[in-house]
C-alpha positions as CSV (number, residue, x, y, z in Angstrom):
1,M,84.6,-106.6,115.7
2,I,85.9,-106.1,112.0
3,F,89.2,-107.7,112.7
4,P,87.6,-111.0,113.6
5,T,85.1,-111.0,111.1
6,I,87.9,-110.4,108.4
7,S,90.1,-113.1,110.0
8,V,87.0,-115.7,109.6
9,A,86.3,-114.4,106.3
10,F,90.1,-114.6,104.8
11,Y,90.1,-118.3,107.2
12,L,87.3,-119.7,105.1
13,L,88.7,-118.3,101.8
14,W,91.5,-120.2,102.5
15,K,90.1,-123.4,103.2
16,S,87.5,-123.3,100.2
17,R,90.4,-122.3,98.0
18,K,90.6,-126.0,96.2
19,V,86.6,-125.8,95.8
20,K,86.5,-122.8,92.6
21,A,82.5,-122.1,93.4
22,E,83.1,-121.9,96.8
23,A,86.6,-120.1,96.6
24,Y,84.7,-117.2,94.2
25,H,81.9,-116.7,96.5
26,N,84.1,-116.5,99.7
27,I,86.5,-113.7,97.8
28,A,83.4,-112.1,96.9
29,V,82.1,-112.0,100.7
30,C,85.5,-110.8,101.4
31,F,85.1,-107.8,99.2
32,W,81.9,-107.4,100.6
33,I,82.9,-107.5,104.5
34,L,85.8,-105.1,103.7
35,A,83.1,-102.5,101.9
36,N,80.8,-102.8,105.3
37,S,84.0,-102.2,107.4
38,T,85.3,-99.5,105.2
39,W,81.6,-97.9,105.1
40,M,81.1,-98.1,108.4
41,L,84.7,-96.6,109.7
42,G,83.9,-93.7,107.4
43,E,80.3,-93.1,109.2
44,F,81.8,-93.5,112.5
45,N,84.7,-90.7,111.9
46,D,82.9,-88.4,109.6
47,M,84.9,-89.2,106.4
48,D,83.9,-89.9,103.2
49,L,84.8,-93.2,102.4
50,R,81.6,-94.4,100.3
51,P,83.6,-94.1,96.9
52,F,86.0,-96.7,98.5
53,A,83.6,-98.7,99.8
54,A,81.6,-98.7,96.6
55,G,84.9,-99.8,94.6
56,L,84.9,-103.0,96.9
57,F,81.1,-103.9,96.6
58,G,81.7,-103.6,92.9
59,S,84.9,-105.8,92.7
60,G,82.9,-108.4,94.8
61,L,80.2,-108.1,92.2
62,L,82.8,-108.5,89.4
63,V,84.2,-111.4,91.3
64,L,81.1,-112.8,90.9
65,G,80.7,-112.2,87.8
66,V,83.8,-113.9,86.3
67,Y,82.5,-116.7,87.8
68,Y,79.1,-117.0,86.2
69,A,80.3,-115.8,83.3
70,V,83.4,-118.1,83.0
71,Y,83.4,-121.1,85.2
72,F,79.8,-121.7,86.1
73,K,79.0,-124.1,83.1
74,K,81.9,-125.4,83.1
75,D,81.6,-126.3,86.7
76,R,78.0,-127.4,86.3
77,Q,79.2,-130.1,83.7
78,T,81.9,-131.3,85.9
79,Y,79.5,-132.0,88.8
80,N,76.5,-133.1,86.6
81,M,74.0,-130.7,88.4
82,E,72.0,-130.5,85.2
């Protein structure tokens, strides 16, 4: 079930690439799905893949942090969401 889930996540990322807010959130979702898949494969195969999974989780958080630190206020003003 890993490959269909990742495929759908990247498909949704591709479809939302024109809307910055959606794209950043979907990038984070892709990282999180990859992290969960990595963690799960490590657990099933008795391998310690947790550091790799943690890096992917951190990457997702970093992507969201960049969006909210740099683009959120600009997007909010653009769409008059005050």
